[in-house]
N, C-alpha and C positions, 0 to 999 in steps of 0.2 A: 903431356896428354892429360885431358880432363876426365874426371871420373864422377858420374852422377850417383848421388846417394839418395834413395827414397826413404825418408824418415817416417812416412805414414804407415801406420800398422794395417794389417789386413782387415781387422775389425772395423777400423774407421772407414776403410774403403767400402765395406759391405753396408755400413749404416748410411753412408752418403748415397749409395745407389738405392736403398730401400725407402729412404725418406720421401722422395717424390711419389712413389707408389702409394705410400700411406696417406699423403696429402690428397692425392687424386681419389682414393677410396673414400676418404672422409667427405670430400666435396660431393662425390656421387651419392653418398649416403644422405647427406643433408638435402641434396636436390630431390632425391626420392622421397624423403620425409615431407619436404615442402609440397611436392606434387600430390602426395597422399592426403595431406591436410586440405589442399585446395580441392581435390576431387571429392573428399568427404563433405566439405562445405557445400560444394555444388549439389551433391546428392541430397543433402539436408534441405537446401532451398527448393530443389525440384520436388522433393517429397512433400514439403509444406505447400507448394503450389498445387500439386495434385490433390492433396487432402482438402485444400480450400475449394478447388474445382469440384471435388466429389461432394463436399458439403452443399455447394450450390445446386448440383444436380439432384441431390437428395431432397433439397428444399423444393426445387421445381417439380420433382416427381410427386412429392406429397401434395403440392398445390394442384397439379394436374389430376391426381386421384380424387381430391376433394371436389374439383370442378366436375369431373366425370360422374362422381356420385350424385352431385347436385343435379346434373343433367339427367341422369338415370331416374332419380326420384321425380324430377319435374316431368320427364318424358312419360313415366308410368302414370303420373297424375293426369297429364294431358290426354294420354291414350284412354284412360278410364273415363274422363269427361267426354271425349269424343264418342266413345262407345255408348255412354249413357244418352248423349244427344241423338246418336244414330238410332238407338233402340226406341227413344221417345218419339222420333219422327218417322220411323219406318212404318209404312202402311201394310197391314196384313192383307195381301192381295188376293188370296183365295176367296174370301167372302165378297170382296169388292168386285172381282171379276165375275163371280157367280151372279151377283145382283145385276151387274151391267148386262149380262147375257139374258137374265130372266126378264129384264125390262124391255128387251127388244120387241118391236112390233112383229106381228105374224109375217112369215115369209121374208124376214130380214135376217141378216147374218153379220156378225162381227168378224172381220178378216184381218184387222191390224190393231195391235194394242202395244203402246209404248209408254212405260212409266219413267218419269224424270224425277230424281230425288230433289226435294223431299215431298212435294205435294202436287205434282202435275201428271195428268194422263192425257196422251194424245191417241185417238183411236179413229179408225175408219170403219164405216158401216155400209153394207149394201142394202138398199131399200127397194121395195116393190112399188111403193106409192109415195109421191112427193109429200103428201100430207103426213106421212109417218115421220118425216124429218123433224117437224116442229113438235109433234106429239112425243117423240122420244126425248127431245131436249127438255120438254116440260117434265117428263118422268125423272130425268137425271137431276134436275133442280129440286125435285121433291125429296131426295134423299137428305137425311140430316147431316151426313158426312160430306156433303157437297157445298162448297162455298159458291161456286159459279160453274155453270156448264154452258159452253158456247157452241153454237153451230157455225163452223167456219165456212163450209160450203156444202151445197147439195146440187149436183149437176147430173143431167142425163148423159149417158154414154152408151154407144153401140158396143156391146161386148165383142171382144175378139177371141179367137181360138174356141169357137163354139163346136162342140162335138154333137153331131147328128146321129140319128139311128142308123143311117146308111154308113157313116164313118165307123161305127162299132161293128157293123157287119163286114166291111171291107178290110178292117184292121188298121185303118188310118187313125183311129182314136189313140192307139198306143204311140204312134209317131207324134201326134199333137201333144200328148201328155209328156213325152220326153222333151219336146221343144219347150213346153211351158216351164218345166223344171230347170232347164238350162238357161232360160232367159228370165227366170223369176217373174213370169207373167201368169195371171190367173187363167184357169181353164174352166170353162162353163159347159154345161150340158143342155141340150135342147129342151129338156123337161123343166128346167128352171133357168130363166134368163132375167137377171136383175135389170131394173129400169133406171135406178138412180144410185150414184155413189156419193156418200156424204162423209164429212170429217168433223169430229168434235174435240174440243179441248175442255178438260175438267180440272178445276182447281179444288183440291181436297182440303177439308178441315182435319189436319193430322191429329190434333188432340181429340176431337170427337171420334175420329176413326179408331184410335187406339183404345179409347174408353169403351166404345160401343161394339166395335167389331171384333176385338180380341177374344171376347167370350161368345162370339157368334150371334150377338143380338143385332138382327137386321131389321131395319125399318121397312114396314110393308109399303108396296108400291101403291100409288093412287089408282083407284079403279078406273075402268074405261069410261064410266059415266062421271068422272071428275069434272067439275065445272070448267076448269081451264081447258081440258081436252075437248069437252063437249062444245064449248064456245068456238074452239078452233075448227072442229068438224062442221058445226053449223055455218060458220063463216065460209068454209070451203064449199058446202052444199049451196049456200046462197050465191057464191061467186059462180059456181058451175051453172046454177039455174039462170042467173042473169045472163051469163054468156050464151046459154042455149036459146033464151028468148031473143037476145040481140041477133044471133045467127038466123033464127027463124024470121025475124022482121026483115033482115037483109035479103033473105031469099024471096 
């Protein structure tokens, strides 16, 4: 009968079982250390990249701020220049309009006035006599602040929406007035019926206007006996006289 004899001591058996665990622990420790080093390196690289990107962003921000400041400075300068130009070319319309109305012939009326920056006025005038059309144009050209005054047209027109005395008595005048407001059409009364509608275009001398009209210095109108107006009136009388003689001869 064989007998097995174990000559390994208990301590050796314990060391033999503990050794693999120690080796595994050391390997895990080395792996953890290696991963930590790699992660730290990655963090450093990412931090460096972020820092570089931040530096670029700061540089771009500074450039944008400088550009914005330049634009603001330039914009303010351009705005100031535009304001100066606008102020220099703006026509003081109160005295201009006052003089345009003052120059109207008798029984005439200014019913449309449109100013176009910087030096143009378009206006429409109701006239009682066709001769007043040329006379008014002559007066407009006599102003020192007028470069040119043109008579665009002067035409006779039968007025619409005429309010008679009977309309006022029957209450129809109120209805006609309401209709005229809604349709933006003129409303005339029987006691004043215009015969001619005219349109004028005025080119202003803006420099002269600012210098002379800003302080209220208005150039006087030419008198009614001005040679230009007198010649026109004489021509008109001559024309009427010739026309009358011709009609008499025809009869």
